[in-house]
C-alpha positions as CSV (number, residue, x, y, z in Angstrom):
1,M,0.6,19.3,16.7
2,Y,-2.3,19.2,14.1
3,N,-0.4,20.9,11.6
4,L,2.7,18.7,11.9
5,L,0.5,15.2,11.7
6,L,-1.1,16.7,8.9
7,T,2.0,17.4,7.4
8,V,3.3,14.0,8.5
9,L,-0.2,12.6,6.8
10,L,0.5,14.7,3.2
11,I,4.3,13.2,3.4
12,L,3.0,9.8,3.9
13,S,-0.3,9.9,1.3
14,V,2.3,10.8,-1.7
15,I,4.9,7.9,-0.5
16,I,2.0,5.1,-0.3
17,V,1.4,5.8,-3.9
18,I,4.9,5.6,-4.9
19,A,5.1,2.8,-3.4
20,I,2.0,1.2,-4.9
21,F,3.0,1.9,-8.2
22,M,6.7,0.3,-7.6
23,Q,5.3,-3.2,-6.9
24,P,5.7,-5.2,-9.8
25,T,2.4,-6.8,-11.1
26,K,1.4,-10.1,-10.6
27,N,-0.3,-11.2,-13.9
28,Q,1.4,-10.4,-17.0
29,S,-1.2,-11.4,-19.0
30,S,-4.9,-10.1,-19.3
31,N,-6.6,-11.8,-20.5
32,V,-8.9,-13.9,-18.3
33,F,-9.5,-16.3,-21.0
34,D,-5.9,-17.2,-21.6
35,S,-4.9,-20.9,-21.3
36,S,-3.2,-19.8,-17.6
37,A,-6.0,-18.5,-16.3
38,G,-5.5,-21.6,-13.7
39,D,-3.3,-19.9,-11.9
40,L,-4.6,-16.5,-11.6
41,F,-6.3,-18.0,-8.1
42,E,-3.0,-19.2,-7.1
43,R,-1.0,-18.2,-4.2
44,S,2.4,-17.9,-4.7
45,K,4.6,-16.4,-1.4
46,A,6.2,-13.2,-2.2
47,R,9.7,-13.3,-2.7
48,G,13.4,-10.4,-2.6
49,F,12.0,-7.7,-3.8
50,E,8.4,-8.4,-3.8
51,A,8.1,-9.2,-0.2
52,V,9.7,-6.1,0.7
53,M,7.4,-4.0,-0.9
54,Q,4.5,-5.3,0.2
55,N,5.8,-4.8,3.7
56,L,6.4,-1.1,3.5
57,T,3.5,-0.9,2.2
58,G,1.6,-2.4,5.2
59,V,3.7,-0.3,7.1
60,L,3.1,3.4,6.1
61,I,-0.6,2.3,5.0
62,F,-0.8,1.1,9.4
63,F,1.2,4.6,10.0
64,W,-0.9,6.6,7.7
65,L,-4.6,5.3,9.4
66,A,-2.8,5.9,13.1
67,I,-2.3,9.2,12.0
68,A,-5.4,10.3,9.8
69,L,-7.1,8.5,13.1
70,A,-5.0,11.4,15.7
71,L,-5.8,14.1,13.1
72,T,-9.3,12.4,13.2
73,I,-9.7,13.0,17.4
74,L,-7.4,16.5,17.1
75,S,-10.7,18.1,15.8
76,S,-13.2,17.1,17.7
77,R,-11.9,18.9,20.6
């Protein structure tokens, strides 16, 4: 059981890294003093691919944390 959960955790880790790198960038300009700096703090609702990637990343991280917690409990026994 421990080895199976550890394998699933490692696979999820790789999938999470890929999912994070696939997410589109929020700000195209890296200059903080640009005239569009006011847009930096505005929250726009994610739509389409961006929303799917955010939700998928959140779900994957939840499962990763649950499996990591289960591994911690199993290793302490």
